[in-house]
Each structure stands twice: as C-alpha cells, then as structure tokens.
C-alpha positions as CSV (number, residue, x, y, z in Angstrom):
1,X,9.0,-6.2,1.2
2,X,5.2,-6.5,1.4
3,X,2.9,-4.2,-0.6
4,X,-0.3,-3.3,1.2
5,X,-2.4,-0.1,0.8
6,X,-3.8,2.9,2.5
7,X,-6.8,0.6,2.8
8,X,-4.8,-1.3,5.4
9,X,-5.3,1.6,7.7
10,X,-8.7,3.0,6.7
11,X,-11.7,1.0,5.4
12,X,-14.2,2.7,3.1
13,X,-17.7,1.8,2.2
14,X,-17.9,-0.8,-0.5
15,X,-14.3,-2.0,-0.1
16,X,-14.5,-4.3,3.0
17,X,-12.9,-7.4,1.4
18,X,-10.1,-5.3,-0.1
19,X,-9.5,-3.5,3.2
20,X,-9.5,-6.9,5.1
21,X,-6.8,-8.2,2.8
22,X,-4.7,-5.1,3.3
23,X,-5.2,-5.1,7.1
24,X,-4.1,-8.7,7.0
25,X,-0.9,-7.9,5.1
26,X,-0.1,-5.2,7.7
27,X,-0.7,-7.6,10.6
28,X,1.3,-10.4,8.9
29,X,4.2,-8.0,8.3
30,X,4.2,-7.0,11.9
31,X,4.3,-10.6,13.0
32,X,7.1,-11.5,10.6
33,X,9.0,-8.5,11.7
34,X,8.9,-9.6,15.3
35,X,9.8,-13.2,14.4
36,X,12.7,-12.4,12.0
37,X,14.5,-9.2,13.1
38,X,17.4,-8.6,13.3
39,X,18.3,-11.2,10.6
40,X,15.6,-10.3,8.1
41,X,14.1,-6.9,7.7
42,X,10.4,-6.7,6.9
43,X,9.0,-3.5,5.4
44,X,5.4,-2.9,4.3
45,X,4.7,-0.3,1.6
46,X,1.2,1.3,1.9
47,X,0.5,3.3,-1.3
48,X,-2.6,5.4,-1.8
49,X,-3.9,6.0,-5.3
50,X,-1.4,4.9,-7.9
51,X,-1.9,5.2,-11.6
52,X,-2.7,1.5,-12.4
53,X,-5.5,-0.6,-13.9
54,X,-7.0,-1.5,-10.4
55,X,-10.4,0.0,-11.0
56,X,-10.9,-2.2,-14.0
57,X,-10.9,-5.2,-11.7
58,X,-13.6,-3.9,-9.4
59,X,-16.9,-5.7,-10.1
60,X,-19.3,-3.6,-8.0
61,X,-20.3,-0.8,-10.3
62,X,-20.7,2.1,-7.8
63,X,-17.4,1.2,-6.1
64,X,-15.7,0.9,-9.5
65,X,-17.0,4.3,-10.6
66,X,-15.9,6.0,-7.4
67,X,-12.4,4.4,-7.6
68,X,-12.1,5.4,-11.3
69,X,-12.7,9.0,-10.4
70,X,-9.7,8.9,-8.1
71,X,-7.6,7.0,-10.5
72,X,-8.4,9.3,-13.4
73,X,-6.4,12.0,-11.6
74,X,-3.8,9.8,-10.0
75,X,-0.5,11.6,-9.6
76,X,1.6,8.8,-8.2
77,X,3.0,6.3,-10.7
78,X,4.2,2.7,-10.3
79,X,7.7,4.0,-10.9
80,X,7.3,6.4,-7.9
81,X,6.4,3.4,-5.7
82,X,9.4,1.4,-7.1
83,X,11.7,4.2,-6.2
84,X,10.5,4.2,-2.6
85,X,10.9,0.4,-2.4
86,X,14.4,0.7,-3.8
87,X,15.2,3.4,-1.3
88,X,14.1,1.2,1.6
89,X,16.0,-1.9,0.3
90,X,19.2,0.1,-0.1
91,X,19.4,1.2,3.5
92,X,22.2,-0.2,5.6
93,X,21.4,-3.6,7.2
94,X,21.4,-2.1,10.7
95,X,18.4,0.1,9.8
96,X,14.9,-1.5,9.6
97,X,12.2,0.6,8.0
98,X,8.9,-0.9,9.2
99,X,6.3,0.9,7.2
100,X,6.1,3.5,4.4
101,X,2.7,5.1,3.8
102,X,2.7,7.1,0.6
103,X,0.0,8.7,-1.4
104,X,-0.6,11.7,-3.7
105,X,-0.3,15.0,-1.8
106,X,-3.9,15.7,-2.8
107,X,-5.3,12.4,-1.5
108,X,-6.9,12.5,2.0
109,X,-6.3,9.4,4.1
C-alpha cells in the first residue's frame, strides 16, 4: 500500500517538487505491480485535501497560504483515508485494486 496524492496526477504552480515525488510514487507503484503480481498486490492511494498538518510544513509563504485555505475547510479526515485503505486490504486475494483516487466532493481535481 503506497500513499501518493492527487498531486501525483496534476501538478500545480508552486508545488513542483511535491508533485514530482507523488508522480514518482505512482510510477514506482505501477512498476512494482507489474513485477510482483499476482503474488503481491500493490495499491496506491491518492488522496486530495485531508485534514492534516501538511500546510505547516510548506516553507514557501504564498504556497503555504494557498494550501492553508484549502485545508481550513477540509472535509476528508485521516480516518476516512484509513477506512479506504482498510477496505482495499480486506478484498479477496484474487482482486487487485491498483489505484484509489479520493478527495472531498467539493475539491476540483
């Protein structure tokens, strides 16, 4: 189970390095999937805005402020993401869930 981000699909201004790491996780997950299936299932979870402390770690002020505005109204919790991960892990061994993209209903991609 790898955790990426919506940023692994869409890069935004001011978040190039973050997006690069998430695109990397997505590519790595795809490679692992091809190498390890059917013995090992590889799933990548790509959450959008989740109510966490992430904006406090952003050092670029304008980017941090923009992210903080999104996070101030975040509707998805870490518990929501954990439930989705649990769901994927509890599927029968013959079922491989490759990707799960999730985000608040109000968040555009």
